[in-house]
C-alpha positions in Angstrom: 0.0 0.0 0.0 2.8 2.4 0.9 4.4 1.7 -2.5 1.2 2.6 -4.3 1.0 5.8 -2.2 4.6 6.8 -3.1 4.0 6.1 -6.8 0.9 8.2 -6.8 2.7 11.0 -5.0 5.6 10.8 -7.5 3.1 11.0 -10.4 1.5 14.1 -8.9 4.9 15.6 -8.3 6.2 15.0 -11.8 2.9 16.3 -13.3 3.0 19.4 -11.1 6.6 20.4 -12.1 5.7 22.0 -15.4 2.9 24.0 -13.7 5.4 25.0 -10.9 8.0 26.3 -13.4 5.4 28.1 -15.6 3.8 29.8 -12.6 7.2 31.0 -11.3 8.2 32.2 -14.8 5.0 34.2 -15.2 5.6 35.8 -11.8 9.1 36.9 -12.7 8.1 38.0 -16.2 5.5 40.3 -14.7 8.1 42.0 -12.6 10.5 42.4 -15.6 7.7 43.6 -17.9 6.3 46.2 -15.6 9.8 47.4 -14.7 10.6 47.8 -18.4 7.4 49.8 -19.0 8.5 52.1 -16.2 11.8 52.7 -17.8 14.1 50.1 -16.3 15.6 47.8 -18.9 17.9 46.0 -16.5 16.0 42.7 -16.6 15.6 42.9 -20.4 19.4 43.3 -20.9 20.0 40.3 -18.7 17.6 38.1 -20.7 14.9 38.0 -17.9 12.1 39.7 -19.9 11.0 36.2 -21.0 8.5 33.5 -20.2 11.2 30.9 -20.6 11.3 29.1 -17.2 14.9 28.2 -17.6 16.0 31.8 -17.4 14.3 32.2 -14.0 15.5 29.0 -12.3 17.2 29.4 -8.9 19.3 26.4 -7.8 18.0 26.5 -4.2 14.5 27.7 -4.7 13.6 26.0 -8.0 15.5 22.7 -7.7 16.7 21.8 -4.1 13.6 23.1 -2.2 11.0 21.3 -4.3 13.0 18.1 -4.1 13.4 18.4 -0.3 9.6 19.2 0.0 8.8 16.1 -2.0 11.2 13.9 0.0 10.0 15.2 3.4 6.3 15.0 2.5 5.9 18.7 3.1 3.9 20.8 0.7 5.8 22.0 -2.4 7.7 25.2 -1.7 9.9 27.1 -4.0 10.9 30.3 -5.7 12.6 31.6 -8.8 15.7 33.8 -9.2 14.7 37.4 -8.4 14.5 39.7 -11.4 17.2 42.5 -11.2 15.6 45.9 -10.8 17.3 49.3 -10.8 15.0 51.7 -9.1 17.0 54.7 -10.1 15.6 54.3 -13.6 12.1 54.9 -12.4 10.5 58.4 -12.6 8.8 57.9 -9.2 11.0 55.4 -7.4 8.8 54.5 -4.5 5.5 54.3 -6.4 7.0 52.5 -9.4 8.9 50.0 -7.3 5.7 49.2 -5.4 3.8 48.6 -8.6 6.6 46.4 -10.0 6.7 44.5 -6.7 3.0 43.8 -6.6 2.9 42.9 -10.3 4.3 39.4 -9.6 1.8 38.4 -7.0 -1.1 39.9 -9.1 0.0 37.8 -12.1 -0.3 34.6 -10.0 -3.8 35.7 -8.8 -4.8 36.2 -12.4 -3.3 32.8 -13.4 -5.2 31.2 -10.5 -8.5 32.7 -11.9 -7.6 31.4 -15.4 -7.1 27.9 -14.0 -10.5 28.3 -12.2 -12.2 29.1 -15.5 -10.6 26.1 -17.2 -11.7 23.8 -14.3 -15.2 25.2 -14.5 -15.3 24.6 -18.2 -14.0 21.1 -17.9 -16.5 20.3 -15.2 -19.4 21.6 -17.2 -18.4 20.1 -20.5 -16.8 16.9 -19.4 -18.3 16.0 -16.0 -16.8 12.4 -15.9 -13.8 12.8 -18.2 -10.4 14.5 -18.4 -9.7 13.9 -14.7 -6.0 14.5 -15.0 -6.6 17.9 -16.6 -9.0 18.8 -13.8 -6.5 17.8 -11.1 -3.8 20.0 -12.8 -6.2 22.9 -13.0 -7.1 22.5 -9.3 -3.4 22.4 -8.5 -2.9 25.5 -10.6 -5.5 27.3 -8.5 -4.1 26.3 -5.2 -0.4 26.9 -6.1 -1.0 30.3 -7.7 -3.1 31.5 -4.8 -0.4 30.3 -2.6 2.3 32.2 -4.6 0.1 35.3 -4.5 -0.3 35.3 -0.7 3.2 34.0 0.0 5.0 36.7 -2.0 3.0 39.4 -0.3 4.3 38.4 3.1 6.4 41.3 4.5 9.5 39.1 4.9 12.7 40.0 3.1 13.4 39.4 0.3 9.8 38.7 -0.7 7.8 41.3 -2.6 5.8 42.2 0.5 8.9 43.6 2.1 9.6 45.9 -0.8 6.0 47.1 -0.8 6.2 47.7 3.0 9.3 50.0 2.4 7.7 51.7 -0.6 4.6 52.5 1.5 6.5 53.5 4.7 10.0 54.6 3.6 12.0 55.3 6.8 15.2 54.1 8.5 13.4 51.2 10.2 11.9 49.7 7.1 15.1 50.3 5.2 17.0 48.4 7.8 14.4 45.6 7.8 14.6 45.4 4.0 18.4 44.9 4.2 17.8 41.7 6.1 17.1 40.1 2.8 20.4 38.3 3.0 18.9 36.3 6.0 15.6 35.9 4.2 15.9 32.1 3.7 16.5 31.6 7.4 13.6 33.9 8.4 11.4 32.0 5.9 12.3 28.6 7.4 11.5 29.8 10.9 8.2 31.2 9.7 7.3 28.0 7.8 8.0 25.8 10.8 6.2 28.1 13.3 2.6 28.1 14.3 2.1 31.2 12.1 2.4 28.9 9.1 -0.9 27.2 9.9 -2.7 30.5 10.1 -1.1 31.6 6.8 -2.3 28.4 5.1 -5.8 28.9 6.4 -5.8 32.3 4.7 -4.7 30.7 1.5 -7.6 28.2 1.7 -9.9 31.0 2.5 -9.0 32.8 -0.8 -9.4 29.6 -2.7 -12.8 29.1 -1.2 -13.9 32.5 -2.5 -13.3 31.2 -6.1 -15.5 28.2 -5.5 -18.2 30.0 -3.6 
């Protein structure tokens, strides 16, 4: 029985990987695209203004973390390589940086809604067929809502920490933003703390809004 469970889990994991990489790529592309529209071509010059997932892969966040998550039985967690942004190229640095920062999470929310529309269409047109596509669509909803909420957390170096500084620029938030170098440690502490359960309840609440 355990062998069957492991096999099913492996199938889900392998099926989910393309969705995982595409969702991360769209998130980073949104950052790069909006930054380019606001006058910063840094990401474009470095080849990051693209939907090609390979250009956005981070060794730790896109490879190691998903594998560790799968091996440990924990939910799939990962991230892409951050898009390089030079705020000095923006006309209004704080406003434009805030919009660029929120563009990534918003792109995932939109993608989650697209997956919801696909799932609704499949359920209405093929009620007892295309089960795999329905499962992928459902995973797409959950994962992209998760990415939307996760990246808005005010934990460096997530998008939420940049938005926090852009809304409240002062010495305290600037110092807090500089903690990005310790971001991975802070995130691990958060993930294995009781706060993680509250966060996941919030994610499920957002998903429930789609289905309500």
